[in-house]
N, C-alpha and C positions, 0 to 999 in steps of 0.2 A: 737264160737270164738269171742272174744270181738272185736268190731269195733274200729279201730284206731281213735283217736280224731284229726280231721283236724285243721290246724291253722285257727283261726278266725280273725287274725289281719294282715294277709298278703295281698299282692296286689290282688291275685286271689280271695281271700275270699271277699275283698271289691268290686271287679268287679262283682262277682256273686251276692252279696247282692244288689248292685245298679241295675243291669239288672233285678233282680227279682222284686224289689220294684217299679222300674220305667219302668215296662214292656210295658206299652202303648207308652211311649216316645221312647223306644228302637225299638219296632216293627215298629212304624211310621217312624223313621229315616231310618231303613233298607228298608222299602217299597219305600219311596221317593228317597233314594239314589240309589237303584237298577233301578228304573224307569228312573231316570236322566241319569245314566250311560248307560242304554240300548238305550235311545234316542240319546245320543251323539255318542256312540260307533257304533251302527248299522246304524245310519244316516250319520255320518261324519267320521267314522273310516277309517283307511288306507287299501288299497287293499293289498292282499298278494303278496309277492315277491318270485318267485321260481327260481331266478337266483343264482345257487350255485357257479358260478365262482367268483373269487376274489383272493386276495393275490398276490403272485409273481409266481404262476404256469405258465407253458407255455400257457395253454388255456386262463388264465386270461389276460396275456399280448397280446395274439392274439385278444381277445375280446376288449381290450382297444384300440388297433390300429384301429380295424374296427369301433368302436363307434366314434373315433376321426376323421377318414379320409373318412369313407363311411357312412355318416348319412342316406343316402337313403336306406341302407340295414338293418335299425334297426327293421323294422317290421318282425314279424314271417311269415313263409310260410306254406302252406298246399300242400299236394301232392295228385292229382287225379290219381288213378290207374284204368286202363281199361283192361278188358279181354273179347274178343269177340270170340265166338265159330266159327263163319263164317268169322272172320277177320274184321278189322275195316273199310275195304273198301266196305263191303256189304252195299247197298243203305239204307236199313232200319236202320242198325247199325250206319252208318255215320250220318243219320238224327238225331238219338237219341243223339249221342255224341256231335254233333255241337250245338244242342239245349241246352244240359246241360252246355257246355262250355260258351255259350252266357248268360245263366241264372247266372252262377257263376261270370262271368265278370260284370254283371249288378248290383251285390251287392254293396252297399255303403261302405262295409268293405274290398273289394278286389281291388287290382291293376289290371293292364292289364294282361289277361290270354292268354297265347300262345296256340293255338290249336295244337294237335299232328300232324295235317295234314299240318302244316306250317313248321315243323322241323323234318326231318327224324331221327335225333338222339333220338327222343322221342318214337320211335317205334322199336320193335324187327324186325329181318330179316323176320320172317314168317308173320308179320303184324297181329298177333293175340293179342299182348299185347302192350299197350302204357301207357305213363304217361305224366303228365304236372305239372308244379309248379304254385301255386296260391299265389301270394304275398298278405299279409294283409297290409292295408294302415296305421295301427297304431299299435305300439308295445303293447298298452294297450287295445287292442280289448278284450272285455269280452267274456266268454264262452257262455253267453246267445245270443251274436251276431253271434257266429259261429254255434250254434246248428241248426238253420234253414238250413245252408249250408250242414251240415251232413245229415239232413233229406231229403234234396233235392237230394243228391246223392243216398241215400238208396232207395228213391221212384223211381228213374230212373232205378234201377237195374231190370233185368228180360228179358225175351224173348231172352235168349242166350247171354246176355251181363251182366257181373259182374262188379260192380263199387265199389270203396272204396275211402274214403277220409282220408288221414293220416296227421300226424303232431302233435306236442305237444298240440296246441290249440284244434285240433279235438278230441284228446284223452280225454282231460279234459271236453270238451263240451258234449261228449256222456257218460261220467262216471256219473251215477246217484248218487244223494246224498246217505249218509249212510242209508237213509230211516228209517225203523222201528228199527234199531239197538239200538239207545239210549232208545227208548220207551220200547223195549223188556227188556233192562237192568234194567230200573226202575221198570218194572213189576216183573221181577225175584227178584229184591232186596226187593220189597214189600212182596212177598210171603215168602221169607226167614225170613224177620223181623216179619211177622205175626206168623209164626211157632215158632220163637224164643221167642217173647214177649207174644204171645197169646192174643194180644189186638190191635184193630184197631187204637186207639189213640196213643199208644206207637209206633206202626208201622209207623204212619204218620209223627211224629215229625222229625226223621232223614231224611226222604225223602224230606219234605218241606224245611228243613234247607239247605240241600245239593243243591237242585234245585235253590233256591234263590241265594246261594253263587256262583254257576256255572254261572248263568246268568250275575251276576255282574262281575265275573272274565273274561268271554269271552268278554264282552263289554270293559273292561280295556285293554285286549289284542289288540283290534282293535284301541283303542285310542293311546296306547303306540306304535303301529305300525308306527306312523308318525315319531317317534324318532328312534326306533329300529325295522326295518322291519323283518318280519318272513314269512316263507312259508305257503301255504294254509293248510297243514296238522296240523299246530299248534293248531287250534281250535278243531279239532277232538281229538287229543291227550289230550289236556287240558280238554275236556269234559269227556273223559274216566277216566282220573286220578282224576279230581274233583269229579265226581260222586262216584267213589270208595272210596276215602279217606274221602269225605264229609259225606257219610252215615256211614262209619266206625267210624269216630270221634264222631259223634252224638250217635251212637250205644253204645259206651263205656260209655259216660256220662249218657245217659238215663238208662243204666243198673245199674250204681252206684247209681243213683237217686232212682230207685225202691228198691234197697237194703236198702237205708236209710229209706224209708217209711216203709218197712217191719220190720226194726229194731226199729220202734217206733218214728222216727223223724218227725217233722212237715215239710211241703213242703219247706219252706224257708231254714231250717237247712239242709234238704236232698239236696237241690240245692247247697248250699255252700259246703257241704261235697263232692258232685259229682265233682264240679269244682276244688276244692283244691286237689283232689286225681286223678280221671280219667282225669280231665281237665289239671292238671299239666303234666300228661303223654302225653296228646294230644299236649300241647304246645311244649314239647321236640320233640315228633314224627314229628309234622308238620314242626318245624324248621329244623329237620334233612332232611326231604324230600326237603325243599326249598334249603338248602345248597347243597344237592346232585345234584339237578337240575342245580344250578348255576355253578356246576363243569363243565358243558358243555362249559362255557366261555373259559375254558382252551384249548378247541379245536382250538381257534383262527379263527373260521369261522363265518363270519358275520351273516348268517342266523341261524346257530345253537345257536348263542348268543341270537337271537330273540326268538327262541324256548324255550331256558332256561328261559328267563325273562318272557315270556308269560305263560308257564306252572307254573312257580314259583308264579306268581301273582294269578293264580287260586287256587293253594294249600293254599296260604297265606289267601285269602279271605274265603275259606272253614274253615280254622282253626279259624279265627276271628269269623266267624258265629257260630261255635261250642261253643266258649267261651262267646259270647254276645247274639246272637239271640236265641240260644237254652235255656239259663236260663230264658229269657223273655217268651218263649213258656211254659216252665215248670211253670212259675208263673200263666199263664192262666189255665193250666190243673190241677195243684194242686194234690188232691187225685184222680182225674178222669183219671189219667194216665193209669189205668187198665180198663177203660171203654170199652164196646163192646168186652168182652172177648171171647176167644175160650174155649169151655168146656175142663176142665182138669181132670186128675185123682186126687184122694185124695193125697195130698202131703205125701211123706215119713215122718215117725216120728209122724203121727197123724192118729188115727183110726176114724172110722165114729162116735163112741160114744164120741170122744173128748179126750180119754185117750191116753197118749204117748205110742209109740211102739219103740223098739230098732232101732236105725238108722244103716244103713250099709254104707260101704265105697262106694263112687261114682265110676263109671267106670274109670274116669280120675285118681283117687287115686290108684285104683288097677293096672291100666296100668303103672303109674309112678313107683309103687312098683316093678312090674315085670321087667321093664327096669333097675332099680337100683340093682336088684339082680345079673344081668350079664351085667354090663355096658360096659366092654371092647368088648364083643361079639356084643352087640347092636351097639356100635359106629363104629366098624370095618365093619359090614355088611351094615349099613346105608351109611357110607362114601364111601365104595367100589361101592355101587349101584349108588350113585351120580356121581362118577368118570366115571363109564361105560356110563351113560347117557350123560356125557359131552364130551366123545371121538369124536363124529362127529364134534364138534366145531373146531377141529384142521384142518378140510378141508374146513372151511367156505370161500366162495367167495363173494365179495361185488360188487354191481353194482346198477345203478338206473334202474327202470323198464322202458321198452319201449313198442312199439306196439306188439312186438313178444310174450310178456307174458300176453297180455290182453285177456279177454274172447273171444271166437271164434265167437260170434255173433256181435262183434263190427266192425264198418266200418273201424276203424283204423287198426284192425288186417287184414281185407280183403285187404286193401291197401298194407300192409306189405307183405302179402302172394303173391299178384299179382306181385309186383315189384321185390320181391326176385326170383320168378320163371322166370320172363322175363329178368331181368338185374343183378341178383345176390343179395344176402342178404346185401352186403355192401352199396347198394344204399340207405338204410335206416340209414346208419351210416357214413355220409361223414366226411372227415377231411378237415378243412379249414386252409390253410396256409396264413400267413400274415407277411409282412416285410416292413420296411421303405426303401425308395429308394431316390436317389438324385433328384435334381430339374429337370434333364433331363430324369428321369426314370432310369431303370436298366434292364439289360439283365438277365432274370430269366430262360432262356432256359437251362442252365446247371443244375439248381436245379430241374426244371420240368422233365428233361430227367432222372436225377438220381432217382427221386421219381417214375417215370413211370417204370423204370427197376427193382425197388425193388420187391422182391417176396411178394405176398399178395396184390398188388395193381391191381385193375381191369381197372381203367380208370382215366385219369387226364384231367382236363379242361384247357382251355387257360387262361392266366393271365389277370386280370383287374387292371388298374392303377386308383387311385383316381383322382378326379377332380383337387385337389391341387397338383397333381404330386409328392406327398410325401410318398405314400404307395401303395402296390400292394397285391393282393390276388389271389389265385387259389384254386381249390378243387381237392381232390383225393378220389376215392371210393374204399374201401377195398374189397377183395373177401369174407371176413367173416363178420358176423353180429355184432350188438351192444353188445350182451351178450357173444359173443365168446371170451374166453381168448386169442385166437390168435390175435384178434384185438388190445388188450392192448400190446402184444409183438411187434406187428408191429409199434405201436406208439413209443415205446421205441427204437426200431431199427432206426426209422427215426430220432428221436431226438439225439440219442447217436452216431450214425455212419454216416448215409446218409447225413443229412443236414450239419453237421460240415465240411465234406469233399467237398460237392458240392457248399456250399454258399460262400466259399473263405473269411471267416471272417465276413460276414453279419449275422445278427440275424434273422433267419426265425422261427416263432413261429407256433405251431400247435394248433388250437382251434376247435370250434364247439361242439355240444352237446356230441358227442362221446368222444373226448379228455377231455372235461370238466368233464364227469362222471368218467373217468379213474383217472384224477388228484384228484378229490374229494375223491374217494375211497382210493387212496394211501396216501393222506394227513390225512384222518381219521385214517388209520391203524398206521401211524407213531406217531400221537398225542394221540391216545387212552390210552397208558400207563400213560401219564401225567395226564389225566383226572381221571383215575382209582386211581392213587396215591393220588391226591388231595381230591377226594370224600371220600376215606377210612380214610385219616388223619383227615379231618374235622368231619366226623361222629364219629370217635373214641373219639375225644376230647369231643364232646357233650355227648356221652354215658358214658364216665368216670365221667363227671360232674354230671350225673343223678344217676348212680348206685354206684358211688364211689368205683370202682373196675377196675383195669387195666386188670386183668385176664378175667373177663366177657366181657369186651369190645373187647379184642383180640379174644375170642371165637366167639363172634357175627360176627366179620369181616371175619373170616375163614369160618364160616358156611354160611354166605351170599354169599361169593365167590363160594362156592360149589353149592348152589341152583341156582345162576345166570349161572354158567358154565353148569349145567344140562339143564337149559332152553335154552341156546344157542345150545346145542347139539340136543335137540328135534327139535328146529326150523330148523336147518340144515337138519336133517333127513326128515322132512316133506316137507319143501320148496325146498331145493336144491336136495335132493335125491328122492323126490317124494313119500315117504312112507305115505300113507293115504292122500296125497295131494289133489287128486281129490275129495275125500269124504269130505274134509274140505273146498272145494271151490276154490282151486288154479288151474287155467286153465292148467298149465304145470309145469315141473321142471324149476326152475329159481334161479338166484343168490339171496342171501339175500340183501334186499335194504340197501344201504350204511348207511343211518342214523338210521336204526332200532337198531342194536346192540349198537351203540353209545348212542341212546336215552334210550334204555332199562336199561343200567347199572346204571346210577344215579337214575332212577325211582325205579328199583327193590331194589337197595341198601337202598334207603330211605324207601320204603315200608316194606322191611324186618326188618329194624330197628324199624318200628312202632310196629310190633308184639313182637320184642325183648324188647322194652320199656315197653309195657303193661304186658308182662309176668314177666320180671326180676324185674320191680318195685314192683310187687306183691310178688315175691319171697323175695325181699329185706325186705318188710314189715314183712313177716313171719319170716325171719331170725332174725330181730331185736327183734321180740316178743319172739321167742323160743331159739335163739342162736344155732340152729342145722340146718346144711345145708340140710340134707336128708329130714327132716320134712318140711323145708321151700320150697324145690323144689316140694315135693308132694302136699302140700297145695296150693302153688302158681299155680301149673299146674291145680289142681282141680278147683280152683276158677276162672280161666281164660279160661279153655278149651272150654266151650260152647260158650262164647262170641267171642273168637278168631276164633273158627270154623264157627260161623255165619258170622263174618266179612270177613273171607277168602272166604266163599261161595258167599258172595255178590260180592267181587272183581272178583272171577272167573266168575261169571255170567255176570258181566258188561263187562269184557274183552272178554269173549267168544262171546258175541253178535256182536263184530266187524266182526266176520266171516260171518255174514249175509249181510254185505255191499259188495261193488264192488271194492273198492280200495285195490289192492293187498298189498301195503305197510302197510296200516292200519290193514289189516287182519294179516300180519306177526307180527306186534308189539302186537296186541291183543292176538294172539296165544302164543307168547313167554311170555307175562306177565301173562296170565292165568296159564300156566304150572309152572312158577316160584312161583306164589302165592300158588298154590296147594301143590307143594313140600315143600314150606316154612312152611305152616300150618300143614303139616302131618309129613314128614320125619324129618325136622329140629326141630320143636317145640315139637313133641311128642316122638321123639327117641333121636336125637343127643343132644339136650339141657339137658334132665335129665341124659343121660348117661355120657356126658362129665363133667357135674357139679358133678356127683357122683364120677367120677375118680379124679377130682381135689380136692374134699373135702374142707378143710379149706382154701386152696390156692385160692378158688374162690374169696375171699374177700380181696386179697392182694392189697395194695395201698402203694406206696413209702411214707416213713415217718410216717406210721401208723402201730401199732402192729397188727398182725393177730389175730382176735378174737378167743377166746377159744371155743371149741365145747362142748356143754352140751349134756348129754345122750339123745338120741332120744326117744320120747315116743313110747310105743308099739302100733302097728297098731290095731285099733279096731273100735270104734264108731267114725264116722266122726262128727266133731263139728258143721258143718253147711252145708246144701246142697246149691250148687251154683244155684242161680235163675237168669234167664235171662228174 
């Protein structure tokens, strides 16, 4: 097959030529730039912000009142839970508990700690279980400061006394870093690249390019965090996405570069060809991912805007690296791109004596031909299978993870278990009521009494009035836990019925972590359709501009929705229903983390468009050469099958390694992304795309205002023109 002649006068060609010829300058600029960004970002970057409250929700308004009128309550709290087999009044047990309370009280990061021996309300009637609250002196206490407190409690357990330290800061303090997850992902990518390329040099270029870009991208996230704050999971998500797309983008360009060398081009010409063809697709694909991620801004949530911008920056940096740093690397490697090769079989089409032998159709060509023979059957079976996988998504429940879904060896889970046994599961999910009062205070007894009588409330505290006498708060503990849907129903009942009747016109807001998580989940569900619509619309516009076909763009949108729906369904089945959950590292059945499906959609839509761009742009090239859709699909699939398979395998490997970590939310998004990419690279690209394009025929290339191209007779299948080499 003749190699298409790339433009040599375009902006991409000029960029590729400059980076190739000025490779020392480009490489030096990248090294200095990344080091400078890392120094500033990791040394002076903003700390993560995990406060998902905001907007005009009830929990946000309650939080605003508390911040304004109760500044002394701004620090987080920890909960010490105690369970003693002989009761807490046993002399040895009491000595142990009092020493632990004294040690916790002596920490520079804690406020005064009340001993359970000083307040009978902190002890159960049988005197076997007790609890106490440990205030933290500063809202910005780091988890490294809390970690010694967690270890202190763990070390004190034993001899018939079980102790646990709970609270958000305690959970984060004892949650280990992802550990080897990213390293395992890089190693898996290296193995796949080595198998695909058969060369250590060709294997190393995509990995080095991606790692440099990710380092710069993460540093940028921390710097931009001073302007647009983002939660702590942003860096992990950005690293996963950056590693996946960074290696993939470089993979496509290196593949095209090697094809150019094998076609007889010199290294500079091969570099220009690679950037103006595969690099052009990378530019569109990366832009699509960035725009899809920025669709998160439509959610109107402060922290998700931070996630969108942070992850977009990482993808943007990886795209720029693929188009500038990689050509510089290619300038250094030149013809040595295939050095340190893996022994290969003699290529097809060449005998050991050098004489040519008849070529056979590649497996991808034969597969495409088989699908095109019965396209309707293939499309119906594949579509039905994806719809079946998507069915569980209809029962998806959203929530934020709490101590009840943490691994069973965590101190925070031990604290939750003890408190739930002694005081009820609702003590880990308190509701905080806040209201403005007059200068002389207000009588909240009707409100408190109405809340106390509400079914589902276990206990209500006495009210506290602020020092300025302008606001009051009290707490109520539900009988159900943080993850229980009944707790959300209780919050709605209190807001819709109980408080309006009892407050006599006053505005009483319900806040706290529990109500905040409920509001966040419901706000996410209500705004998700807007984000979906914006992401689809912007991605369609870009794809139409690239492939110059409305039909193919619509096909891509529908197929991407099918693959994302299937990924949602698998995620619900594993995480929420518990199918294979324990085998994949999930401690128990749990709700899907609220931000996971919201984050998955733009990411997956953008990544799916990546493969669509790489495949369809090649199909378009073949159609313009032959004028026949069937031949174009067959040849386009044949020439991209191996590289898309390798790219998808890298993505799946990178996302799957998140299951090795300990953060249940990161594990969820990693699982969902891995499933979606696998489905996209197999069912979508190998079955639905050729089947649907065969069914649409000439209509594939419909564009308003342009005549549909005439189809020329398809060549008879026989000898393949060129074997795809990766």
